[in-house]
VMD Tcl script that builds the backbone (N, CA, C; Angstrom):
set m [mol new atoms 573]
animate dup $m
set s [atomselect $m all]
$s set {name element resname resid chain x y z} {
  {N N MET 1 A 9.772 12.368 30.689}
  {CA C MET 1 A 8.855 12.262 31.890}
  {C C MET 1 A 7.288 11.777 31.086}
  {N N LYS 2 A 6.856 10.991 31.991}
  {CA C LYS 2 A 5.458 10.151 31.743}
  {C C LYS 2 A 4.588 11.302 32.728}
  {N N ILE 3 A 3.545 11.499 31.630}
  {CA C ILE 3 A 2.637 12.057 32.404}
  {C C ILE 3 A 1.304 11.773 32.031}
  {N N SER 4 A 0.464 11.474 33.066}
  {CA C SER 4 A -0.905 10.860 33.040}
  {C C SER 4 A -1.916 11.946 32.600}
  {N N THR 5 A -3.115 11.563 32.082}
  {CA C THR 5 A -4.187 12.363 31.731}
  {C C THR 5 A -4.569 13.213 33.029}
  {N N ARG 6 A -4.505 12.879 34.188}
  {CA C ARG 6 A -4.789 13.753 34.935}
  {C C ARG 6 A -3.786 14.778 35.388}
  {N N ASP 7 A -2.568 14.645 35.110}
  {CA C ASP 7 A -1.385 15.407 35.412}
  {C C ASP 7 A -1.565 16.461 34.091}
  {N N MET 8 A -1.954 16.124 33.093}
  {CA C MET 8 A -2.326 17.057 31.710}
  {C C MET 8 A -3.339 17.943 32.142}
  {N N ILE 9 A -4.204 17.479 32.812}
  {CA C ILE 9 A -5.530 18.249 33.134}
  {C C ILE 9 A -4.851 19.245 34.183}
  {N N LEU 10 A -4.466 18.929 35.101}
  {CA C LEU 10 A -3.785 19.825 35.946}
  {C C LEU 10 A -3.117 20.954 35.616}
  {N N VAL 11 A -1.999 20.641 34.887}
  {CA C VAL 11 A -1.246 21.254 33.825}
  {C C VAL 11 A -2.058 22.372 33.341}
  {N N GLY 12 A -2.792 21.968 32.601}
  {CA C GLY 12 A -3.686 22.894 31.519}
  {C C GLY 12 A -4.773 23.868 32.618}
  {N N LEU 13 A -5.111 23.198 33.930}
  {CA C LEU 13 A -5.771 24.065 34.543}
  {C C LEU 13 A -4.905 25.361 35.058}
  {N N PHE 14 A -3.735 24.754 35.893}
  {CA C PHE 14 A -2.814 25.972 36.126}
  {C C PHE 14 A -2.363 27.005 34.995}
  {N N ALA 15 A -2.008 26.242 33.609}
  {CA C ALA 15 A -1.876 27.280 32.656}
  {C C ALA 15 A -3.005 28.220 32.494}
  {N N ALA 16 A -4.170 27.664 32.592}
  {CA C ALA 16 A -5.291 28.317 31.942}
  {C C ALA 16 A -5.559 29.697 33.398}
  {N N LEU 17 A -5.404 29.114 34.510}
  {CA C LEU 17 A -5.498 30.162 35.982}
  {C C LEU 17 A -4.495 31.028 35.586}
  {N N THR 18 A -3.249 30.765 35.576}
  {CA C THR 18 A -2.348 31.831 35.060}
  {C C THR 18 A -2.711 32.938 34.230}
  {N N ALA 19 A -3.111 32.380 33.043}
  {CA C ALA 19 A -3.625 33.444 31.988}
  {C C ALA 19 A -4.888 34.110 32.337}
  {N N ILE 20 A -5.978 33.342 33.504}
  {CA C ILE 20 A -6.831 34.477 33.849}
  {C C ILE 20 A -6.332 35.279 34.808}
  {N N GLY 21 A -5.413 34.802 35.457}
  {CA C GLY 21 A -4.495 36.072 36.338}
  {C C GLY 21 A -3.888 37.331 35.797}
  {N N ALA 22 A -3.794 36.999 34.822}
  {CA C ALA 22 A -3.393 38.110 33.846}
  {C C ALA 22 A -4.582 39.193 33.657}
  {N N TYR 23 A -5.746 38.839 33.319}
  {CA C TYR 23 A -6.851 39.697 32.948}
  {C C TYR 23 A -7.464 40.325 34.642}
  {N N LEU 24 A -7.117 39.350 35.494}
  {CA C LEU 24 A -7.738 40.050 36.681}
  {C C LEU 24 A -7.046 40.893 37.557}
  {N N LYS 25 A -7.655 42.464 37.367}
  {CA C LYS 25 A -6.715 43.301 37.604}
  {C C LYS 25 A -7.468 44.168 38.905}
  {N N ILE 26 A -6.595 44.514 40.025}
  {CA C ILE 26 A -7.293 45.215 41.190}
  {C C ILE 26 A -6.601 46.492 40.980}
  {N N PRO 27 A -7.512 47.585 40.808}
  {CA C PRO 27 A -6.733 49.124 40.678}
  {C C PRO 27 A -6.256 49.320 41.912}
  {N N THR 28 A -5.037 49.611 41.969}
  {CA C THR 28 A -4.351 50.414 42.956}
  {C C THR 28 A -3.232 51.089 42.380}
  {N N GLN 29 A -2.725 52.090 43.171}
  {CA C GLN 29 A -1.732 53.143 42.651}
  {C C GLN 29 A -0.328 52.408 43.371}
  {N N PRO 30 A 0.769 52.937 42.569}
  {CA C PRO 30 A 0.744 53.253 41.354}
  {C C PRO 30 A 0.600 52.162 40.250}
  {N N VAL 31 A 0.779 51.064 40.647}
  {CA C VAL 31 A 0.396 49.775 39.676}
  {C C VAL 31 A -0.736 49.080 39.899}
  {N N PRO 32 A -1.524 48.451 39.129}
  {CA C PRO 32 A -2.684 47.717 39.286}
  {C C PRO 32 A -1.947 46.242 40.104}
  {N N ILE 33 A -3.013 45.402 40.578}
  {CA C ILE 33 A -2.457 43.899 41.194}
  {C C ILE 33 A -2.817 43.130 40.246}
  {N N THR 34 A -2.326 42.222 39.649}
  {CA C THR 34 A -2.696 41.383 38.991}
  {C C THR 34 A -2.564 40.009 39.763}
  {N N LEU 35 A -3.081 38.798 39.191}
  {CA C LEU 35 A -3.005 37.571 39.915}
  {C C LEU 35 A -1.963 36.420 39.472}
  {N N GLN 36 A -1.330 36.951 38.107}
  {CA C GLN 36 A -0.360 35.919 37.426}
  {C C GLN 36 A 0.482 35.012 38.486}
  {N N ILE 37 A 1.191 36.045 39.444}
  {CA C ILE 37 A 2.120 35.262 39.905}
  {C C ILE 37 A 1.701 34.470 41.033}
  {N N LEU 38 A 0.472 34.765 41.635}
  {CA C LEU 38 A -0.013 33.951 42.854}
  {C C LEU 38 A -0.763 32.686 42.219}
  {N N PHE 39 A -1.239 32.665 40.781}
  {CA C PHE 39 A -1.298 31.165 40.258}
  {C C PHE 39 A 0.021 30.570 39.868}
  {N N CYS 40 A 0.774 31.165 39.588}
  {CA C CYS 40 A 2.163 30.635 39.213}
  {C C CYS 40 A 2.822 29.968 40.376}
  {N N MET 41 A 2.591 30.448 41.706}
  {CA C MET 41 A 2.993 30.014 43.123}
  {C C MET 41 A 2.129 28.905 43.574}
  {N N TYR 42 A 0.805 28.930 43.332}
  {CA C TYR 42 A 0.321 27.982 43.888}
  {C C TYR 42 A 0.234 26.674 42.981}
  {N N ALA 43 A 0.697 26.786 41.609}
  {CA C ALA 43 A 1.221 25.741 40.481}
  {C C ALA 43 A 2.420 25.221 41.461}
  {N N GLY 44 A 3.258 25.820 41.703}
  {CA C GLY 44 A 4.401 25.053 42.254}
  {C C GLY 44 A 4.399 24.244 43.930}
  {N N VAL 45 A 3.216 24.967 44.586}
  {CA C VAL 45 A 3.049 24.613 45.753}
  {C C VAL 45 A 1.730 23.245 45.833}
  {N N LEU 46 A 0.885 23.384 44.856}
  {CA C LEU 46 A -0.169 22.245 44.919}
  {C C LEU 46 A 0.316 21.120 43.761}
  {N N LEU 47 A 1.135 21.620 42.664}
  {CA C LEU 47 A 1.580 20.240 41.521}
  {C C LEU 47 A 2.967 19.676 41.828}
  {N N GLY 48 A 3.877 20.501 42.440}
  {CA C GLY 48 A 5.205 19.934 42.597}
  {C C GLY 48 A 6.113 20.378 41.413}
  {N N SER 49 A 7.251 20.026 41.559}
  {CA C SER 49 A 8.401 20.996 40.772}
  {C C SER 49 A 8.001 20.662 39.349}
  {N N LYS 50 A 7.906 19.313 38.992}
  {CA C LYS 50 A 7.613 19.002 37.401}
  {C C LYS 50 A 6.500 19.448 37.028}
  {N N LEU 51 A 5.328 19.279 37.506}
  {CA C LEU 51 A 4.074 19.880 36.937}
  {C C LEU 51 A 3.893 21.339 37.066}
  {N N GLY 52 A 4.553 22.040 38.463}
  {CA C GLY 52 A 4.562 23.377 38.233}
  {C C GLY 52 A 5.106 23.701 37.152}
  {N N PHE 53 A 6.454 23.366 36.881}
  {CA C PHE 53 A 7.168 23.815 35.525}
  {C C PHE 53 A 6.617 23.872 34.570}
  {N N LEU 54 A 5.887 22.525 34.341}
  {CA C LEU 54 A 5.288 22.497 33.198}
  {C C LEU 54 A 4.094 23.322 33.031}
  {N N SER 55 A 3.307 23.413 33.738}
  {CA C SER 55 A 2.035 24.479 33.488}
  {C C SER 55 A 2.299 25.613 33.330}
  {N N GLN 56 A 3.460 26.232 33.876}
  {CA C GLN 56 A 4.025 27.830 33.589}
  {C C GLN 56 A 4.765 27.783 32.048}
  {N N PHE 57 A 5.521 26.501 31.780}
  {CA C PHE 57 A 5.964 26.541 30.593}
  {C C PHE 57 A 4.756 26.677 29.631}
  {N N VAL 58 A 3.834 25.847 29.541}
  {CA C VAL 58 A 2.697 25.780 28.665}
  {C C VAL 58 A 2.037 27.183 28.424}
  {N N TYR 59 A 2.058 27.801 29.464}
  {CA C TYR 59 A 1.036 29.207 29.505}
  {C C TYR 59 A 2.023 30.264 28.790}
  {N N VAL 60 A 3.461 30.169 29.033}
  {CA C VAL 60 A 4.390 30.859 28.079}
  {C C VAL 60 A 4.026 30.555 26.910}
  {N N LEU 61 A 4.180 29.142 26.785}
  {CA C LEU 61 A 3.913 28.541 25.185}
  {C C LEU 61 A 2.572 29.093 24.661}
  {N N MET 62 A 1.725 29.098 25.262}
  {CA C MET 62 A 0.435 29.524 24.788}
  {C C MET 62 A 0.272 30.877 24.128}
  {N N GLY 63 A 1.273 31.821 25.038}
  {CA C GLY 63 A 0.995 33.059 24.629}
  {C C GLY 63 A 2.016 33.390 23.210}
  {N N LEU 64 A 3.230 32.763 23.070}
  {CA C LEU 64 A 4.305 32.752 22.373}
  {C C LEU 64 A 3.612 32.123 20.796}
  {N N ILE 65 A 2.590 31.442 21.046}
  {CA C ILE 65 A 2.265 30.836 19.506}
  {C C ILE 65 A 0.770 31.701 19.340}
  {N N GLY 66 A 0.544 32.602 20.201}
  {CA C GLY 66 A -0.293 33.615 19.698}
  {C C GLY 66 A -1.978 33.724 20.062}
  {N N LEU 67 A -2.056 32.844 21.363}
  {CA C LEU 67 A -3.315 32.947 22.081}
  {C C LEU 67 A -2.928 34.194 23.065}
  {N N PRO 68 A -3.982 34.920 23.336}
  {CA C PRO 68 A -3.895 36.329 24.026}
  {C C PRO 68 A -3.972 36.062 25.444}
  {N N VAL 69 A -2.921 35.383 26.039}
  {CA C VAL 69 A -3.129 35.151 27.711}
  {C C VAL 69 A -2.091 35.880 28.245}
  {N N PHE 70 A -1.055 36.860 27.714}
  {CA C PHE 70 A -0.575 37.752 28.564}
  {C C PHE 70 A -1.043 38.963 28.934}
  {N N ALA 71 A -0.459 39.464 29.921}
  {CA C ALA 71 A -0.937 40.559 30.293}
  {C C ALA 71 A -1.524 41.776 29.114}
  {N N GLY 72 A -2.621 42.282 29.446}
  {CA C GLY 72 A -3.203 43.141 28.105}
  {C C GLY 72 A -3.662 42.494 27.322}
  {N N GLY 73 A -3.993 41.151 27.044}
  {CA C GLY 73 A -4.502 40.493 26.070}
  {C C GLY 73 A -3.225 40.025 24.963}
  {N N MET 74 A -1.984 40.730 25.253}
  {CA C MET 74 A -0.881 40.413 24.301}
  {C C MET 74 A -0.531 38.989 23.914}
  {N N SER 75 A 0.331 38.647 22.984}
  {CA C SER 75 A 0.474 37.483 22.583}
  {C C SER 75 A 1.471 37.422 21.240}
  {N N GLY 76 A 2.096 36.160 20.783}
  {CA C GLY 76 A 2.991 36.293 19.621}
  {C C GLY 76 A 4.418 36.294 19.977}
  {N N PHE 77 A 5.127 35.668 19.099}
  {CA C PHE 77 A 6.622 35.165 19.356}
  {C C PHE 77 A 7.226 36.649 19.744}
  {N N SER 78 A 7.020 37.949 18.962}
  {CA C SER 78 A 7.629 39.009 19.396}
  {C C SER 78 A 7.716 39.663 20.650}
  {N N TYR 79 A 6.504 39.173 21.442}
  {CA C TYR 79 A 6.586 39.334 22.923}
  {C C TYR 79 A 7.965 39.176 23.508}
  {N N VAL 80 A 8.696 38.178 23.023}
  {CA C VAL 80 A 10.099 37.972 23.643}
  {C C VAL 80 A 11.036 39.289 23.772}
  {N N LEU 81 A 10.529 39.930 22.795}
  {CA C LEU 81 A 11.318 41.600 22.808}
  {C C LEU 81 A 10.741 42.546 23.449}
  {N N LYS 82 A 9.669 42.016 24.404}
  {CA C LYS 82 A 9.062 43.005 25.235}
  {C C LYS 82 A 9.919 42.871 26.676}
  {N N PRO 83 A 10.027 44.211 27.167}
  {CA C PRO 83 A 10.662 44.215 28.588}
  {C C PRO 83 A 10.441 43.291 29.647}
  {N N THR 84 A 8.989 42.856 29.682}
  {CA C THR 84 A 8.473 42.261 30.824}
  {C C THR 84 A 8.497 40.544 30.264}
  {N N PHE 85 A 9.084 40.330 29.204}
  {CA C PHE 85 A 8.944 38.762 28.953}
  {C C PHE 85 A 9.866 38.013 29.919}
  {N N GLY 86 A 11.063 38.880 30.461}
  {CA C GLY 86 A 11.962 38.093 31.419}
  {C C GLY 86 A 11.058 37.630 32.715}
  {N N TYR 87 A 9.816 38.374 33.320}
  {CA C TYR 87 A 9.089 37.820 34.236}
  {C C TYR 87 A 8.556 36.428 33.886}
  {N N LEU 88 A 7.983 36.435 32.516}
  {CA C LEU 88 A 7.285 35.236 32.183}
  {C C LEU 88 A 8.536 34.101 32.391}
  {N N ILE 89 A 9.327 34.117 31.984}
  {CA C ILE 89 A 10.641 33.125 31.999}
  {C C ILE 89 A 10.786 32.713 33.502}
  {N N GLY 90 A 10.736 33.849 34.342}
  {CA C GLY 90 A 10.759 33.670 35.981}
  {C C GLY 90 A 9.670 32.754 36.282}
  {N N PHE 91 A 8.503 33.065 35.634}
  {CA C PHE 91 A 7.292 32.314 36.167}
  {C C PHE 91 A 7.580 30.668 36.055}
  {N N ILE 92 A 8.154 30.358 34.942}
  {CA C ILE 92 A 8.575 28.988 34.876}
  {C C ILE 92 A 9.690 28.465 35.737}
  {N N LEU 93 A 10.420 29.302 36.077}
  {CA C LEU 93 A 11.198 28.887 37.050}
  {C C LEU 93 A 10.861 28.833 38.581}
  {N N CYS 94 A 9.793 29.676 38.926}
  {CA C CYS 94 A 9.302 29.950 39.828}
  {C C CYS 94 A 8.472 28.819 40.187}
  {N N GLY 95 A 7.683 28.144 39.215}
  {CA C GLY 95 A 6.863 27.130 39.441}
  {C C GLY 95 A 7.510 25.774 39.674}
  {N N PHE 96 A 8.784 25.624 39.317}
  {CA C PHE 96 A 9.863 24.573 39.418}
  {C C PHE 96 A 10.445 24.733 40.922}
  {N N ILE 97 A 10.745 25.702 41.176}
  {CA C ILE 97 A 11.559 26.243 42.344}
  {C C ILE 97 A 10.634 25.853 43.618}
  {N N ILE 98 A 9.547 26.472 43.594}
  {CA C ILE 98 A 8.747 26.419 44.474}
  {C C ILE 98 A 8.207 25.049 44.694}
  {N N GLY 99 A 7.981 24.356 43.598}
  {CA C GLY 99 A 7.683 23.025 43.596}
  {C C GLY 99 A 8.658 22.219 44.261}
  {N N LYS 100 A 9.889 22.163 43.930}
  {CA C LYS 100 A 11.146 21.535 44.565}
  {C C LYS 100 A 11.163 21.768 45.971}
  {N N LEU 101 A 11.035 22.980 46.571}
  {CA C LEU 101 A 11.462 23.378 47.811}
  {C C LEU 101 A 10.113 22.731 48.831}
  {N N THR 102 A 9.059 22.525 48.171}
  {CA C THR 102 A 7.859 22.154 49.002}
  {C C THR 102 A 7.822 20.751 48.851}
  {N N GLU 103 A 8.502 20.229 47.750}
  {CA C GLU 103 A 8.603 18.549 48.098}
  {C C GLU 103 A 9.486 18.303 49.198}
  {N N LYS 104 A 10.732 19.146 49.640}
  {CA C LYS 104 A 11.526 18.864 50.512}
  {C C LYS 104 A 11.088 19.120 52.048}
  {N N ILE 105 A 9.868 19.830 51.974}
  {CA C ILE 105 A 9.233 20.007 53.558}
  {C C ILE 105 A 8.472 18.864 53.766}
  {N N ASN 106 A 8.957 18.091 55.023}
  {CA C ASN 106 A 7.809 17.117 55.448}
  {C C ASN 106 A 6.883 17.376 56.452}
  {N N ASP 107 A 6.809 18.309 57.165}
  {CA C ASP 107 A 5.965 18.664 57.895}
  {C C ASP 107 A 5.328 20.198 57.699}
  {N N ILE 108 A 4.289 19.913 56.888}
  {CA C ILE 108 A 3.526 21.713 56.633}
  {C C ILE 108 A 2.346 21.706 57.389}
  {N N THR 109 A 2.813 21.950 58.928}
  {CA C THR 109 A 1.365 22.363 59.678}
  {C C THR 109 A 1.869 23.006 60.526}
  {N N GLY 110 A 0.743 24.109 61.308}
  {CA C GLY 110 A 1.109 25.210 62.070}
  {C C GLY 110 A 2.052 26.140 61.693}
  {N N ILE 111 A 2.481 26.994 62.544}
  {CA C ILE 111 A 3.403 28.009 62.211}
  {C C ILE 111 A 4.495 27.960 61.592}
  {N N ASN 112 A 5.025 26.819 62.092}
  {CA C ASN 112 A 6.583 26.532 61.472}
  {C C ASN 112 A 6.024 26.096 60.061}
  {N N GLY 113 A 5.153 25.460 59.635}
  {CA C GLY 113 A 4.557 25.080 58.309}
  {C C GLY 113 A 4.350 26.230 57.337}
  {N N LEU 114 A 3.501 27.263 57.972}
  {CA C LEU 114 A 3.483 28.531 57.512}
  {C C LEU 114 A 4.775 29.225 57.031}
  {N N ILE 115 A 5.861 29.318 58.186}
  {CA C ILE 115 A 7.076 29.991 57.967}
  {C C ILE 115 A 7.718 29.354 56.764}
  {N N LYS 116 A 7.765 28.074 56.682}
  {CA C LYS 116 A 8.751 27.404 55.557}
  {C C LYS 116 A 7.969 27.650 54.358}
  {N N LEU 117 A 6.792 27.588 54.124}
  {CA C LEU 117 A 5.952 27.971 53.068}
  {C C LEU 117 A 6.058 29.309 52.601}
  {N N PHE 118 A 5.961 30.178 53.434}
  {CA C PHE 118 A 6.245 31.665 53.385}
  {C C PHE 118 A 7.648 32.032 52.827}
  {N N ILE 119 A 8.563 31.345 53.243}
  {CA C ILE 119 A 10.216 31.476 52.715}
  {C C ILE 119 A 10.377 30.789 51.343}
  {N N VAL 120 A 9.589 29.696 51.050}
  {CA C VAL 120 A 9.705 29.139 49.992}
  {C C VAL 120 A 8.858 30.004 48.751}
  {N N THR 121 A 7.854 30.510 49.214}
  {CA C THR 121 A 7.394 31.355 47.933}
  {C C THR 121 A 8.009 32.619 47.717}
  {N N VAL 122 A 8.659 33.339 48.603}
  {CA C VAL 122 A 9.649 34.156 48.588}
  {C C VAL 122 A 10.623 33.895 47.685}
  {N N ILE 123 A 11.342 32.595 47.846}
  {CA C ILE 123 A 12.277 32.363 47.217}
  {C C ILE 123 A 11.962 31.945 45.498}
  {N N GLY 124 A 10.783 31.654 45.355}
  {CA C GLY 124 A 10.277 31.420 43.994}
  {C C GLY 124 A 9.935 32.788 43.475}
  {N N LEU 125 A 9.497 33.985 44.183}
  {CA C LEU 125 A 9.286 35.245 43.820}
  {C C LEU 125 A 10.628 35.979 43.514}
  {N N GLY 126 A 11.585 35.509 44.142}
  {CA C GLY 126 A 12.936 36.199 43.873}
  {C C GLY 126 A 13.638 35.609 42.409}
  {N N ALA 127 A 13.223 34.304 42.275}
  {CA C ALA 127 A 13.638 33.717 40.702}
  {C C ALA 127 A 12.711 34.668 39.841}
  {N N VAL 128 A 11.647 35.030 39.975}
  {CA C VAL 128 A 11.050 35.738 39.119}
  {C C VAL 128 A 11.681 37.246 38.737}
  {N N TYR 129 A 11.939 38.003 40.251}
  {CA C TYR 129 A 12.567 39.023 39.894}
  {C C TYR 129 A 13.928 39.111 39.420}
  {N N ILE 130 A 14.975 38.137 39.751}
  {CA C ILE 130 A 16.193 37.821 39.369}
  {C C ILE 130 A 16.467 37.775 37.751}
  {N N VAL 131 A 15.397 37.039 37.322}
  {CA C VAL 131 A 15.100 37.154 35.787}
  {C C VAL 131 A 14.687 38.310 34.981}
  {N N GLY 132 A 13.504 38.839 35.669}
  {CA C GLY 132 A 12.777 39.837 35.236}
  {C C GLY 132 A 13.390 41.025 35.102}
  {N N VAL 133 A 13.984 41.751 36.037}
  {CA C VAL 133 A 14.604 42.783 36.083}
  {C C VAL 133 A 15.807 42.892 35.104}
  {N N PRO 134 A 16.612 42.139 35.412}
  {CA C PRO 134 A 17.585 42.035 34.164}
  {C C PRO 134 A 17.475 42.401 32.973}
  {N N TYR 135 A 16.430 41.375 32.421}
  {CA C TYR 135 A 15.631 41.125 31.181}
  {C C TYR 135 A 15.179 42.579 30.953}
  {N N LEU 136 A 14.538 43.197 31.625}
  {CA C LEU 136 A 13.703 44.451 31.354}
  {C C LEU 136 A 14.859 45.480 31.077}
  {N N TYR 137 A 15.971 45.736 32.083}
  {CA C TYR 137 A 17.147 46.366 31.763}
  {C C TYR 137 A 18.015 46.303 30.444}
  {N N VAL 138 A 18.022 44.889 29.898}
  {CA C VAL 138 A 18.690 44.806 28.897}
  {C C VAL 138 A 18.057 44.988 27.290}
  {N N ILE 139 A 16.553 44.787 27.678}
  {CA C ILE 139 A 15.611 44.931 26.403}
  {C C ILE 139 A 15.502 46.535 26.149}
  {N N PHE 140 A 15.529 47.408 27.480}
  {CA C PHE 140 A 15.512 48.366 27.255}
  {C C PHE 140 A 16.842 49.428 26.663}
  {N N ASN 141 A 17.912 49.063 27.136}
  {CA C ASN 141 A 19.318 49.373 26.885}
  {C C ASN 141 A 19.660 48.688 25.134}
  {N N THR 142 A 19.341 47.592 24.753}
  {CA C THR 142 A 19.773 47.117 23.635}
  {C C THR 142 A 18.432 47.263 22.629}
  {N N TYR 143 A 17.727 46.500 22.622}
  {CA C TYR 143 A 16.514 46.368 21.563}
  {C C TYR 143 A 15.611 47.984 21.326}
  {N N LEU 144 A 15.365 48.464 22.782}
  {CA C LEU 144 A 14.378 49.529 22.384}
  {C C LEU 144 A 15.311 50.944 22.204}
  {N N GLY 145 A 16.628 50.726 22.891}
  {CA C GLY 145 A 17.701 51.917 22.589}
  {C C GLY 145 A 17.374 52.927 23.707}
  {N N LYS 146 A 16.706 52.805 24.388}
  {CA C LYS 146 A 16.433 53.819 25.644}
  {C C LYS 146 A 17.430 53.542 26.843}
  {N N ALA 147 A 18.650 54.188 26.940}
  {CA C ALA 147 A 19.411 53.797 27.960}
  {C C ALA 147 A 19.058 54.306 29.274}
  {N N ILE 148 A 19.066 53.289 29.992}
  {CA C ILE 148 A 18.656 53.434 31.498}
  {C C ILE 148 A 19.357 52.637 32.598}
  {N N ASP 149 A 19.470 53.242 33.750}
  {CA C ASP 149 A 20.635 52.565 34.563}
  {C C ASP 149 A 19.879 51.316 35.136}
  {N N PHE 150 A 20.662 50.507 36.144}
  {CA C PHE 150 A 19.825 49.486 36.761}
  {C C PHE 150 A 18.655 50.001 37.835}
  {N N ASN 151 A 19.207 51.059 38.397}
  {CA C ASN 151 A 18.222 51.540 39.435}
  {C C ASN 151 A 16.760 52.050 38.851}
  {N N THR 152 A 16.821 52.479 37.552}
  {CA C THR 152 A 15.684 52.828 36.617}
  {C C THR 152 A 15.004 51.690 36.591}
  {N N ALA 153 A 15.841 50.437 36.274}
  {CA C ALA 153 A 15.255 49.293 35.800}
  {C C ALA 153 A 14.516 48.573 37.214}
  {N N MET 154 A 14.959 48.818 38.276}
  {CA C MET 154 A 14.343 48.453 39.625}
  {C C MET 154 A 13.216 49.345 39.785}
  {N N LYS 155 A 13.185 50.551 39.482}
  {CA C LYS 155 A 11.889 51.526 39.696}
  {C C LYS 155 A 10.814 51.087 38.848}
  {N N TYR 156 A 11.163 50.582 37.690}
  {CA C TYR 156 A 9.974 50.288 36.561}
  {C C TYR 156 A 9.572 48.775 37.108}
  {N N GLY 157 A 10.449 47.645 37.318}
  {CA C GLY 157 A 10.227 46.533 37.479}
  {C C GLY 157 A 10.297 45.810 39.033}
  {N N PHE 158 A 10.495 46.294 39.844}
  {CA C PHE 158 A 10.629 45.977 41.279}
  {C C PHE 158 A 9.830 46.447 42.388}
  {N N TYR 159 A 10.279 47.791 42.542}
  {CA C TYR 159 A 9.591 48.340 43.845}
  {C C TYR 159 A 8.161 48.741 43.748}
  {N N PRO 160 A 7.635 48.897 42.445}
  {CA C PRO 160 A 6.098 49.007 42.668}
  {C C PRO 160 A 5.655 47.906 42.812}
  {N N PHE 161 A 5.977 46.785 42.887}
  {CA C PHE 161 A 5.424 45.334 42.851}
  {C C PHE 161 A 5.597 44.409 44.138}
  {N N ILE 162 A 6.838 44.774 44.670}
  {CA C ILE 162 A 7.182 43.817 45.803}
  {C C ILE 162 A 6.294 43.678 46.917}
  {N N ILE 163 A 5.883 44.874 47.484}
  {CA C ILE 163 A 4.772 44.574 48.443}
  {C C ILE 163 A 3.845 43.831 48.202}
  {N N GLN 164 A 3.103 44.103 47.021}
  {CA C GLN 164 A 1.869 43.437 46.758}
  {C C GLN 164 A 2.248 41.802 46.407}
  {N N ASP 165 A 3.256 41.524 45.947}
  {CA C ASP 165 A 4.023 40.284 45.554}
  {C C ASP 165 A 4.164 39.567 47.098}
  {N N LEU 166 A 4.641 40.409 48.101}
  {CA C LEU 166 A 4.744 39.634 49.096}
  {C C LEU 166 A 3.700 39.162 49.902}
  {N N VAL 167 A 2.893 40.136 49.974}
  {CA C VAL 167 A 1.071 39.810 50.331}
  {C C VAL 167 A 0.555 38.314 49.619}
  {N N LYS 168 A 1.213 38.403 48.428}
  {CA C LYS 168 A 0.360 37.150 47.624}
  {C C LYS 168 A 1.159 35.776 48.237}
  {N N CYS 169 A 2.747 36.152 48.301}
  {CA C CYS 169 A 3.311 34.756 48.979}
  {C C CYS 169 A 2.720 34.228 50.289}
  {N N PHE 170 A 2.385 35.307 51.186}
  {CA C PHE 170 A 1.636 35.052 52.366}
  {C C PHE 170 A 0.181 34.304 52.243}
  {N N ILE 171 A -0.312 34.901 51.128}
  {CA C ILE 171 A -1.752 34.383 50.823}
  {C C ILE 171 A -1.431 32.890 50.338}
  {N N VAL 172 A -0.359 32.672 49.488}
  {CA C VAL 172 A -0.463 31.025 49.200}
  {C C VAL 172 A -0.014 30.519 50.205}
  {N N ALA 173 A 1.024 30.842 51.296}
  {CA C ALA 173 A 1.606 29.871 52.284}
  {C C ALA 173 A 0.310 30.027 53.378}
  {N N ILE 174 A -0.636 31.034 53.713}
  {CA C ILE 174 A -1.614 30.687 54.541}
  {C C ILE 174 A -2.597 29.549 54.008}
  {N N THR 175 A -2.923 29.395 52.754}
  {CA C THR 175 A -3.747 28.679 52.291}
  {C C THR 175 A -3.035 27.300 52.086}
  {N N ALA 176 A -2.059 27.141 51.900}
  {CA C ALA 176 A -1.216 25.817 51.402}
  {C C ALA 176 A -0.960 25.079 52.741}
  {N N VAL 177 A -0.916 26.070 53.916}
  {CA C VAL 177 A -0.613 25.072 55.137}
  {C C VAL 177 A -1.909 24.231 55.599}
  {N N LYS 178 A -3.213 24.842 54.969}
  {CA C LYS 178 A -4.260 24.118 55.245}
  {C C LYS 178 A -4.523 22.994 54.064}
  {N N VAL 179 A -4.475 23.182 52.842}
  {CA C VAL 179 A -4.556 22.245 52.074}
  {C C VAL 179 A -3.580 21.456 52.087}
  {N N LEU 180 A -2.442 21.460 51.849}
  {CA C LEU 180 A -1.325 20.521 51.608}
  {C C LEU 180 A -1.354 19.165 52.913}
  {N N PRO 181 A -1.642 19.771 53.893}
  {CA C PRO 181 A -1.384 18.441 55.098}
  {C C PRO 181 A -2.816 17.599 54.618}
  {N N ALA 182 A -4.006 18.320 54.246}
  {CA C ALA 182 A -5.177 17.356 53.856}
  {C C ALA 182 A -4.840 16.681 52.890}
  {N N ILE 183 A -4.107 16.753 51.686}
  {CA C ILE 183 A -4.086 16.162 50.430}
  {C C ILE 183 A -2.898 15.138 51.033}
  {N N ARG 184 A -1.792 15.417 51.624}
  {CA C ARG 184 A -1.089 14.293 52.170}
  {C C ARG 184 A -1.706 13.253 53.140}
  {N N ARG 185 A -2.743 13.536 53.814}
  {CA C ARG 185 A -3.485 12.881 54.613}
  {C C ARG 185 A -4.157 11.593 53.717}
  {N N ALA 186 A -4.487 12.319 52.605}
  {CA C ALA 186 A -5.219 11.381 51.691}
  {C C ALA 186 A -4.378 10.584 51.017}
  {N N GLY 187 A -3.077 10.520 51.434}
  {CA C GLY 187 A -2.269 9.571 50.758}
  {C C GLY 187 A -1.556 10.233 49.330}
  {N N ARG 188 A -1.660 11.471 49.096}
  {CA C ARG 188 A -1.181 12.033 47.737}
  {C C ARG 188 A 0.022 12.836 48.155}
  {N N LYS 189 A 0.891 13.206 47.577}
  {CA C LYS 189 A 1.871 14.318 48.037}
  {C C LYS 189 A 1.772 15.801 47.433}
  {N N TYR 190 A 0.657 15.648 46.013}
  {CA C TYR 190 A 0.238 16.957 45.640}
  {C C TYR 190 A -1.219 16.412 44.912}
  {N N ILE 191 A -1.790 17.554 44.773}
  {CA C ILE 191 A -3.308 17.506 44.273}
  {C C ILE 191 A -3.445 16.692 42.855}
}
mol reanalyze $m
mol bondsrecalc $m
mol representation Tube
mol addrep $m
């Protein structure tokens, strides 16, 4: 894949925004809201499939090589053995899936555009959970040696987050329905 300087800057920007999102916490109960997934979704919507994928891949790679970009300032290759690492793999898929599905939407205006973009972001979010929850389950049961059933994995890694993540999907959809048509009118498919 050929990548321009402009594309490299955008990939770096969204990787950095995702890292910043790990540090931005809104204290709520039972779990605080972070903004990582919000920037991951924006990467897919605004950059498209290839660059959305690449931005999230770079984000994960930055953390694995030791930059403290994961939630709580965590980093290092050993993070692969953390129960939440599956969600980071899901971010990579999310950026790609949302980008690919957004590329297929021709008319991103009005209520129909909003609904389409909301569905696209929910599908991308689904990819995060489809990878993240089973990964959490496997790490708990194998590496950590703490036997949990799958419903407990859902209690730890899905139920507390799904409502706030659906709100983030709506935020991305409502802003993208305004931004993407302007970008496309300017003769570009993405920023």
